DRENDO-1510 file (C-alpha; in Angstrom, 1 decimal, always signed):
<recs>
REC; n; res; u; v; w
REC; 1; MET; +17.4; +20.1; +21.1 .
REC; 2; ASP; +18.3; +21.9; +17.6 .
REC; 3; LEU; +18.5; +19.0; +14.5 .
REC; 4; ASP; +20.6; +19.5; +11.2 .
REC; 5; LEU; +20.5; +16.4; +8.6 .
REC; 6; ASN; +24.0; +15.7; +9.6 .
REC; 7; GLY; +23.1; +15.6; +13.4 .
REC; 8; ALA; +19.4; +13.8; +12.2 .
REC; 9; ILE; +21.8; +10.8; +10.0 .
REC; 10; GLN; +23.4; +10.5; +13.4 .
REC; 11; LEU; +21.2; +9.8; +15.5 .
REC; 12; LEU; +19.7; +7.3; +13.3 .
REC; 13; GLN; +22.8; +5.6; +12.2 .
REC; 14; GLY; +25.3; +6.2; +14.4 .
REC; 15; ASP; +28.4; +4.3; +14.3 .
REC; 16; GLU; +26.8; +1.0; +12.8 .
REC; 17; ARG; +28.8; -0.2; +9.8 .
REC; 18; LEU; +26.7; -1.6; +6.7 .
REC; 19; GLY; +27.0; -4.7; +4.7 .
REC; 20; ASP; +28.3; -5.1; +2.1 .
REC; 21; ASP; +25.1; -7.0; +0.9 .
REC; 22; ALA; +23.2; -5.0; -1.1 .
REC; 23; LEU; +19.8; -5.5; -2.5 .
REC; 24; LEU; +19.0; -3.6; -5.5 .
REC; 25; LEU; +15.0; -3.4; -6.9 .
REC; 26; ASP; +13.9; -2.8; -10.4 .
REC; 27; LEU; +10.6; -0.7; -10.4 .
REC; 28; GLY; +9.9; +0.2; -13.8 .
REC; 29; GLY; +12.4; +2.7; -14.5 .
REC; 30; CYS; +13.7; +3.2; -11.2 .
REC; 31; ILE; +16.0; +1.4; -9.0 .
REC; 32; LEU; +16.6; +1.3; -5.5 .
REC; 33; ARG; +19.1; -0.3; -3.2 .
REC; 34; LEU; +18.7; -1.2; +0.5 .
REC; 35; ARG; +21.7; -1.3; +2.4 .
REC; 36; SER; +21.6; -2.4; +6.3 .
REC; 37; ASN; +23.9; -3.1; +9.6 .
REC; 38; SER; +21.8; -6.3; +9.3 .
REC; 39; GLY; +22.2; -9.4; +6.7 .
REC; 40; ALA; +19.2; -11.1; +8.2 .
REC; 41; LEU; +17.4; -8.2; +7.3 .
REC; 42; VAL; +18.2; -8.0; +3.4 .
REC; 43; GLU; +17.5; -11.5; +3.4 .
REC; 44; LYS; +14.5; -11.3; +4.7 .
REC; 45; LEU; +13.2; -8.4; +2.3 .
REC; 46; ARG; +15.1; -10.2; -0.7 .
REC; 47; ASP; +12.5; -12.9; -0.2 .
REC; 48; TYR; +9.8; -10.1; +0.1 .
REC; 49; PHE; +11.1; -8.5; -3.1 .
REC; 50; ALA; +11.3; -11.3; -4.9 .
REC; 51; HIS; +9.3; -10.4; -8.1 .
REC; 52; VAL; +11.7; -7.4; -8.5 .
REC; 53; VAL; +14.7; -8.1; -7.4 .
REC; 54; ALA; +17.7; -6.9; -9.6 .
REC; 55; THR; +20.9; -8.3; -10.2 .
REC; 56; ALA; +22.7; -5.0; -11.3 .
REC; 57; GLY; +21.8; -1.1; -11.8 .
REC; 58; ASN; +22.7; +2.0; -10.6 .
REC; 59; PRO; +20.6; +3.1; -7.6 .
REC; 60; ASP; +18.0; +6.1; -8.4 .
REC; 61; ILE; +17.0; +6.0; -4.4 .
REC; 62; ASP; +19.0; +4.9; -1.6 .
REC; 63; VAL; +17.4; +3.4; +1.7 .
REC; 64; ILE; +19.2; +2.4; +5.2 .
REC; 65; ALA; +17.9; -0.2; +7.2 .
REC; 66; ILE; +19.6; +0.0; +10.8 .
REC; 67; GLU; +18.5; -2.8; +13.1 .
REC; 68; ARG; +18.6; -1.3; +16.8 .
REC; 69; ALA; +16.8; -0.9; +19.9 .
REC; 70; PRO; +14.5; +1.7; +19.6 .
REC; 71; LEU; +15.8; +5.3; +20.2 .
REC; 72; GLN; +15.2; +7.4; +22.8 .
REC; 73; THR; +15.6; +10.8; +21.6 .
REC; 74; GLY; +14.0; +13.5; +23.8 .
REC; 75; LEU; +12.6; +15.2; +21.0 .
REC; 76; LYS; +9.0; +16.6; +20.8 .
REC; 77; PHE; +7.2; +15.4; +18.0 .
REC; 78; ILE; +4.1; +16.5; +16.6 .
REC; 79; ASP; +0.9; +14.0; +16.0 .
REC; 80; TRP; +0.2; +13.5; +12.1 .
REC; 81; LYS; -3.8; +13.9; +11.9 .
REC; 82; ARG; -5.5; +10.3; +10.8 .
REC; 83; GLU; -7.6; +10.0; +8.1 .
REC; 84; PRO; -11.2; +10.1; +8.5 .
REC; 85; GLY; -12.7; +6.9; +10.2 .
REC; 86; LYS; -9.3; +6.4; +12.3 .
REC; 87; SER; -8.5; +6.4; +15.7 .
REC; 88; GLY; -5.4; +6.5; +18.2 .
REC; 89; ARG; -2.5; +7.4; +17.4 .
REC; 90; LYS; +0.1; +5.9; +14.9 .
REC; 91; ASP; +2.6; +8.4; +13.5 .
REC; 92; ALA; +4.5; +11.7; +14.7 .
REC; 93; TYR; +7.0; +13.8; +12.8 .
REC; 94; LEU; +9.5; +16.7; +13.5 .
REC; 95; ASN; +10.3; +18.8; +10.7 .
REC; 96; PHE; +13.6; +20.6; +10.6 .
REC; 97; PRO; +16.2; +22.1; +7.9 .
REC; 98; GLY; +16.3; +19.5; +5.1 .
REC; 99; GLY; +14.2; +16.7; +6.6 .
REC; 100; ARG; +11.8; +15.3; +8.5 .
REC; 101; LEU; +12.0; +12.3; +10.9 .
REC; 102; VAL; +8.6; +10.1; +11.4 .
REC; 103; LEU; +8.4; +8.3; +14.6 .
REC; 104; LYS; +6.1; +5.2; +14.8 .
REC; 105; VAL; +4.2; +5.8; +18.0 .
REC; 106; ARG; +3.3; +2.1; +18.7 .
REC; 107; THR; +6.4; +0.3; +17.5 .
REC; 108; GLY; +9.1; +2.9; +18.3 .
REC; 109; MET; +10.7; +2.9; +14.7 .
REC; 110; LEU; +12.2; +6.4; +13.6 .
REC; 111; PHE; +12.7; +7.3; +10.0 .
REC; 112; LEU; +14.5; +10.1; +8.3 .
REC; 113; GLN; +13.2; +11.4; +5.0 .
REC; 114; SER; +14.9; +13.6; +3.3 .
REC; 115; GLU; +16.7; +14.4; -0.4 .
REC; 116; SER; +19.8; +12.6; +0.5 .
REC; 117; ALA; +19.4; +10.1; +3.2 .
REC; 118; CYS; +16.5; +7.8; +3.8 .
REC; 119; ILE; +16.7; +5.7; +7.1 .
REC; 120; ALA; +15.0; +3.5; +8.7 .
REC; 121; ALA; +15.8; +3.1; +12.3 .
REC; 122; GLY; +14.8; +0.4; +15.3 .
REC; 123; PRO; +13.8; -3.3; +15.9 .
REC; 124; CYS; +13.5; -3.4; +11.8 .
REC; 125; LEU; +13.6; -7.2; +12.0 .
REC; 126; GLU; +10.6; -7.4; +14.5 .
REC; 127; TYR; +8.9; -4.7; +12.4 .
REC; 128; ASP; +10.3; -5.5; +8.7 .
REC; 129; ASN; +6.3; -4.6; +7.5 .
REC; 130; GLN; +7.2; -0.9; +8.5 .
REC; 131; VAL; +10.5; -1.1; +6.6 .
REC; 132; ILE; +8.8; -2.6; +3.2 .
REC; 133; ASN; +6.4; +0.8; +3.9 .
REC; 134; PHE; +9.3; +2.7; +4.0 .
REC; 135; ILE; +10.9; +0.9; +0.7 .
REC; 136; ASN; +7.7; +1.7; -0.7 .
REC; 137; ALA; +7.1; +5.3; +0.3 .
REC; 138; GLN; +10.5; +6.6; -1.7 .
REC; 139; TYR; +9.0; +4.6; -5.0 .
REC; 140; MET; +5.4; +6.6; -4.3 .
REC; 141; ASN; +7.7; +9.4; -3.9 .
REC; 142; TRP; +9.4; +9.1; -7.1 .
REC; 143; LEU; +6.1; +8.1; -9.1 .
REC; 144; GLN; +4.0; +11.2; -8.1 .
REC; 145; HIS; +7.1; +13.2; -8.7 .
REC; 146; ARG; +6.5; +12.1; -12.2 .
REC; 147; GLN; +3.0; +13.0; -12.2 .
REC; 148; TRP; +1.4; +9.6; -11.3 .
REC; 149; LEU; -1.9; +10.6; -9.2 .
REC; 150; ILE; -2.4; +8.0; -6.1 .
REC; 151; CYS; -5.3; +5.9; -5.2 .
REC; 152; HIS; -6.3; +4.3; -2.3 .
REC; 153; ALA; -7.3; +1.2; -4.1 .
REC; 154; ALA; -6.3; -2.9; -5.3 .
REC; 155; GLY; -5.9; -3.3; -9.0 .
REC; 156; MET; -6.0; -6.8; -11.2 .
REC; 157; VAL; -5.3; -7.5; -14.7 .
REC; 158; HIS; -7.3; -9.9; -16.9 .
REC; 159; ASN; -6.4; -10.5; -20.6 .
REC; 160; GLY; -3.9; -7.0; -20.4 .
REC; 161; ARG; -6.7; -5.2; -19.2 .
REC; 162; GLY; -6.2; -3.4; -15.5 .
REC; 163; PHE; -9.3; -2.6; -13.3 .
REC; 164; GLY; -9.4; -0.8; -9.9 .
REC; 165; ILE; -11.3; -1.5; -6.9 .
REC; 166; ALA; -11.6; +0.9; -4.1 .
REC; 167; GLY; -14.1; +1.0; -1.2 .
REC; 168; PHE; -14.8; +3.2; +2.2 .
REC; 169; SER; -12.8; +1.6; +5.1 .
REC; 170; GLY; -13.5; -2.2; +6.1 .
REC; 171; GLY; -15.0; -2.3; +2.8 .
REC; 172; GLY; -14.0; -5.5; +1.6 .
REC; 173; LYS; -11.9; -5.0; -1.6 .
REC; 174; SER; -8.9; -7.2; -0.3 .
REC; 175; THR; -11.4; -10.1; +0.0 .
REC; 176; LEU; -12.8; -9.5; -3.5 .
REC; 177; MET; -9.1; -9.3; -5.2 .
REC; 178; LEU; -8.7; -12.3; -3.8 .
REC; 179; HIS; -11.8; -13.9; -4.6 .
REC; 180; LEU; -10.9; -13.2; -8.1 .
REC; 181; MET; -7.5; -14.5; -7.9 .
REC; 182; ASP; -8.9; -17.4; -7.3 .
REC; 183; HIS; -9.3; -18.0; -11.3 .
REC; 184; GLY; -6.2; -18.5; -12.6 .
REC; 185; GLU; -6.8; -15.8; -15.8 .
REC; 186; VAL; -6.8; -13.0; -13.3 .
REC; 187; LYS; -3.3; -11.4; -11.8 .
REC; 188; TYR; -1.9; -9.3; -9.3 .
REC; 189; LEU; -1.0; -5.5; -9.7 .
REC; 190; THR; -1.4; -3.7; -6.3 .
REC; 191; ASN; -3.1; -4.3; -2.6 .
REC; 192; ASP; -3.6; -0.7; -1.5 .
REC; 193; ARG; -2.2; +1.8; -3.6 .
REC; 194; LEU; -2.8; +2.2; -6.7 .
REC; 195; PHE; -1.3; +4.6; -9.5 .
REC; 196; VAL; -2.7; +6.7; -12.3 .
REC; 197; LYS; -1.6; +8.5; -15.6 .
REC; 198; PRO; -2.6; +9.6; -19.1 .
REC; 199; ILE; -0.5; +8.0; -21.4 .
REC; 200; ASP; -0.6; +9.0; -24.6 .
REC; 201; ASP; -4.6; +7.5; -25.5 .
REC; 202; ASN; -5.5; +5.5; -22.2 .
REC; 203; VAL; -5.4; +6.2; -18.6 .
REC; 204; VAL; -2.3; +3.9; -17.6 .
REC; 205; ALA; -2.3; +2.0; -13.6 .
REC; 206; ARG; +0.8; +1.2; -11.9 .
REC; 207; GLY; +0.9; -0.8; -8.8 .
REC; 208; ILE; +4.1; -1.1; -5.9 .
REC; 209; PRO; +5.4; -4.2; -4.6 .
REC; 210; LYS; +3.9; -4.9; -2.3 .
REC; 211; LEU; +2.0; -7.9; -1.2 .
REC; 212; PRO; -1.8; -8.1; -0.2 .
REC; 213; ARG; -2.3; -8.0; +3.7 .
REC; 214; VAL; -5.3; -9.4; +4.9 .
REC; 215; ASN; -7.5; -10.0; +8.3 .
REC; 216; PRO; -8.4; -13.2; +9.6 .
REC; 217; GLY; -11.9; -13.0; +7.8 .
REC; 218; THR; -10.9; -12.9; +5.0 .
REC; 219; ILE; -8.2; -16.0; +5.6 .
REC; 220; VAL; -10.8; -18.4; +7.3 .
REC; 221; HIS; -13.5; -18.3; +4.5 .
REC; 222; ASN; -10.7; -18.7; +1.7 .
REC; 223; PRO; -9.1; -22.3; +1.8 .
REC; 224; ARG; -5.6; -21.1; -0.6 .
REC; 225; LEU; -5.4; -18.9; +2.1 .
REC; 226; HIS; -5.6; -21.4; +5.3 .
REC; 227; PRO; -2.3; -22.3; +5.8 .
REC; 228; LEU; -1.8; -18.6; +7.3 .
REC; 229; ILE; -3.4; -19.4; +10.5 .
REC; 230; PRO; -2.6; -22.6; +11.9 .
REC; 231; ALA; -6.1; -24.5; +11.6 .
REC; 232; PRO; -7.2; -24.5; +16.1 .
REC; 233; GLN; -7.0; -20.9; +15.5 .
REC; 234; ARG; -8.8; -21.0; +12.4 .
REC; 235; GLU; -11.7; -23.4; +13.9 .
REC; 236; SER; -11.8; -20.3; +16.8 .
REC; 237; LEU; -12.2; -17.2; +14.9 .
REC; 238; LEU; -14.9; -19.2; +13.1 .
REC; 239; GLN; -16.9; -19.3; +16.9 .
REC; 240; LEU; -17.0; -15.5; +16.5 .
REC; 241; PRO; -20.0; -13.7; +15.2 .
REC; 242; PRO; -19.7; -12.9; +11.8 .
REC; 243; GLU; -19.6; -8.8; +12.7 .
REC; 244; LYS; -16.5; -9.3; +15.3 .
REC; 245; LEU; -14.8; -11.4; +12.7 .
REC; 246; TRP; -14.8; -8.7; +9.9 .
REC; 247; GLU; -13.7; -6.0; +12.1 .
REC; 248; LEU; -11.1; -8.3; +13.5 .
REC; 249; GLU; -7.6; -6.3; +12.5 .
REC; 250; GLU; -4.8; -8.5; +12.0 .
REC; 251; LYS; -2.7; -8.4; +9.3 .
REC; 252; TYR; -1.3; -11.4; +7.2 .
REC; 253; ASP; +0.6; -11.1; +4.3 .
REC; 254; VAL; -0.3; -13.1; +1.2 .
REC; 255; ASP; +2.6; -14.2; -1.2 .
REC; 256; VAL; +0.9; -14.1; -4.8 .
REC; 257; GLU; +3.0; -16.0; -6.6 .
REC; 258; GLN; +3.8; -18.4; -3.6 .
REC; 259; VAL; +0.0; -18.9; -3.0 .
REC; 260; TYR; -1.5; -18.7; -6.6 .
REC; 261; GLY; +1.6; -19.4; -9.0 .
REC; 262; LYS; +4.2; -17.7; -10.9 .
REC; 263; GLY; +4.1; -14.7; -13.2 .
REC; 264; ARG; +0.4; -13.5; -11.6 .
REC; 265; ILE; +2.1; -10.5; -10.6 .
REC; 266; VAL; +1.7; -7.5; -13.4 .
REC; 267; PRO; +3.6; -4.0; -12.7 .
REC; 268; GLU; +1.8; -2.1; -15.0 .
REC; 269; VAL; -1.2; -2.4; -17.6 .
REC; 270; PRO; -3.8; +0.2; -19.4 .
REC; 271; LEU; -7.1; +1.0; -16.6 .
REC; 272; SER; -10.6; +0.1; -18.2 .
REC; 273; ALA; -12.8; -0.1; -15.7 .
REC; 274; PHE; -12.8; +0.9; -11.8 .
REC; 275; LEU; -15.2; -0.5; -9.0 .
REC; 276; VAL; -16.6; +1.1; -5.5 .
REC; 277; LEU; -17.5; -0.6; -3.0 .
REC; 278; ASN; -20.4; +1.5; -1.3 .
REC; 279; TRP; -22.1; -1.9; -0.3 .
REC; 280; LYS; -23.6; -2.9; +3.4 .
REC; 281; ARG; -22.8; -5.8; +5.2 .
REC; 282; ASP; -26.5; -5.2; +7.1 .
REC; 283; GLY; -27.8; -4.0; +3.9 .
REC; 284; THR; -31.1; -6.4; +2.5 .
REC; 285; ALA; -31.3; -4.7; -1.0 .
REC; 286; PRO; -29.7; -6.9; -3.5 .
REC; 287; LEU; -26.5; -6.6; -5.4 .
REC; 288; GLY; -26.2; -3.3; -7.4 .
REC; 289; VAL; -23.7; -2.3; -10.0 .
REC; 290; ASN; -24.1; +0.5; -12.2 .
REC; 291; ALA; -22.0; +3.0; -13.8 .
REC; 292; VAL; -21.7; +6.4; -12.3 .
REC; 293; ASP; -20.1; +9.9; -13.3 .
REC; 294; LEU; -17.6; +10.9; -10.4 .
REC; 295; GLY; -18.0; +14.4; -11.3 .
REC; 296; GLN; -22.1; +14.2; -10.3 .
REC; 297; ARG; -21.0; +12.1; -7.4 .
REC; 298; ARG; -18.0; +13.6; -5.2 .
REC; 299; GLU; -19.1; +11.7; -2.0 .
REC; 300; LEU; -17.5; +9.1; -3.7 .
REC; 301; LEU; -14.3; +10.0; -4.3 .
REC; 302; GLY; -13.3; +10.0; -0.7 .
REC; 303; ALA; -13.3; +6.3; -1.1 .
REC; 304; ILE; -10.4; +6.7; -4.0 .
REC; 305; MET; -8.2; +9.6; -3.2 .
REC; 306; LYS; -5.3; +8.9; -0.6 .
REC; 307; SER; -3.0; +10.9; +0.6 .
REC; 308; PRO; +0.6; +10.9; +0.1 .
REC; 309; GLY; +1.3; +10.5; +4.0 .
REC; 310; PRO; +4.0; +12.0; +6.1 .
REC; 311; PHE; +7.0; +10.7; +4.0 .
REC; 312; TYR; +5.9; +12.5; +0.7 .
REC; 313; GLN; +8.7; +15.4; -0.2 .
REC; 314; TYR; +7.9; +17.5; -2.9 .
REC; 315; PRO; +10.2; +17.9; -5.8 .
REC; 316; ASP; +11.2; +21.5; -4.1 .
REC; 317; GLY; +12.2; +19.9; -0.7 .
REC; 318; SER; +9.5; +20.9; +1.0 .
REC; 319; PHE; +7.0; +18.2; +2.7 .
REC; 320; TYR; +3.4; +17.3; +2.4 .
REC; 321; GLN; +1.1; +18.5; +6.0 .
REC; 322; ASP; -1.5; +16.3; +7.4 .
REC; 323; ASP; -3.9; +19.8; +6.6 .
REC; 324; THR; -3.1; +19.3; +2.9 .
REC; 325; GLY; -6.3; +19.3; +0.6 .
REC; 326; PHE; -7.1; +16.8; -2.3 .
REC; 327; ASP; -6.9; +18.2; -5.9 .
REC; 328; GLU; -10.5; +16.6; -6.3 .
REC; 329; GLN; -10.5; +18.1; -10.1 .
REC; 330; ALA; -7.1; +15.9; -10.8 .
REC; 331; TYR; -9.1; +12.9; -9.9 .
REC; 332; ARG; -12.2; +13.9; -11.6 .
REC; 333; ASP; -10.3; +14.8; -15.3 .
REC; 334; ILE; -8.5; +11.2; -14.9 .
REC; 335; PHE; -11.4; +9.2; -14.3 .
REC; 336; SER; -13.6; +10.6; -16.7 .
REC; 337; ALA; -11.7; +8.4; -19.2 .
REC; 338; VAL; -12.4; +5.4; -17.1 .
REC; 339; THR; -16.0; +3.8; -16.7 .
REC; 340; VAL; -16.7; +3.8; -12.7 .
REC; 341; TYR; -19.3; +1.5; -11.2 .
REC; 342; GLU; -20.5; +1.7; -7.7 .
REC; 343; VAL; -21.7; -1.3; -5.7 .
REC; 344; THR; -24.9; -1.0; -3.8 .
REC; 345; GLY; -27.0; -3.4; -1.9 .
REC; 346; ARG; -25.5; -6.8; +0.3 .
REC; 347; VAL; -22.4; -7.6; +0.6 .
REC; 348; ASP; -22.0; -10.8; -1.5 .
REC; 349; PHE; -18.5; -11.1; -2.8 .
REC; 350; GLU; -19.6; -14.3; -4.9 .
REC; 351; ALA; -22.3; -12.8; -6.9 .
REC; 352; LEU; -19.7; -9.6; -8.0 .
REC; 353; THR; -17.0; -11.8; -8.7 .
REC; 354; ASP; -18.9; -13.2; -10.9 .
REC; 355; PHE; -20.2; -10.1; -12.1 .
REC; 356; CYS; -16.4; -9.0; -12.6 .
REC; 357; LEU; -15.5; -12.1; -14.6 .
REC; 358; GLU; -18.9; -12.1; -16.6 .
REC; 359; ARG; -19.3; -8.6; -17.5 .
REC; 360; LEU; -15.8; -6.2; -16.6 .
REC; 361; LEU; -13.3; -9.0; -17.9 .
REC; 362; ARG; -14.7; -9.9; -20.9 .
</recs>
């Protein structure tokens, strides 16, 4: 079937009526409004985004979420190519004049990305994390249209100074981040998407309103996080071999302000340092942390650079493609003004936490 924008809107939203209750988010110069046919979904997302909820404002971005059964469209989607190290089908897409449909293969959630309409449709309450990601994708588009550069990194703050943590797949950046959060003077900036931009004489880092998502291996070894998993399940997980526990993919959200206290989330900060975790789980060498020049260490850029993904729409209305290369020079230019450290040797979260607290954050 031929598809146009009006047809795509009708396909996803149908005759569903939107409720009167809208969720407004203040994202630092950007107001986003979410509307839905499900009041329960709006309330659930209001709790999740509590630290950025606004009471008034004219929306810069409108998002609609339609709670319904997965759609059987009969459309022929194209698989989105996974990043290196990732396997299996995750996203598929279909471009048409004026927009793009994105299908989440495992859940059946369907999304419309366009300049005038952004709609999520499917079992939104069950897969609310995918709605959260879609909301954040709109904010990330807004940032990138304003020359913010996307990094695959966590971000932390101490005494008004920020530092990023990047790592190759499964490198432990979320675990390190939460080790640091156990220290009351350290605050949270972002979990997995860090945006950087030169402003005046600083490189400024900005986060997105997404809570840390951690695997069971992080939870069972961090007493603060134990309530996320029932005690009998924690005991069973601890019986697993360390390697198997490390690789177990089963994400849990960490509510930063509930676990660590109010005021522990910062939206933006000057960036003063950056860690690239290049250590080894089976390493035997002692932990090493050394300053590096990314201009001479091109391979480390692979841990920092991040694809904008299938939801990214350029200012001219065209869409990012899965074979688009990275602008490596843009990353090198920005990080030439930031001290970057490579972490090598064996994995040692306690020793690296001490290094960060005593050297990077003082």
